[in-house]
C-alpha positions, 0 to 999 in steps of 0.5 A: 523523535527517532533519528536515522542512527536510532532507527538503524540500531533497531532490528530489521523486524523492529524497523518493519514494525515501525514502517507498518505503524507509520503507514497505519497512522497515515491510513487513519487520516486519508484526507491528509494525503491529497490525490492529484487529478490524474490519480483520481481519474485512474481510481475512477477508471479502475472502479468503473472497470471493476463494476463492469466485470468484477471477476476480471481481476485476480484475488490477492492470494493469487497475485501474491503467489505470482510475485513469490514465484517470479524468478 
């Protein structure tokens, strides 16, 4: 197992890759991360809103550009 000192010796890009690899490993077993009742209700609310009006939101590419251009 890597300790904090080991991680800090990695380059920034290696640390980012490590975080991505860890996240991907978590995403492979979604049932191991339980949701609270409030989180489930929020997901249901958002899914219902999407089904009512699928065009109401913005595509990821547009949202990403909004974040990039914020001052």
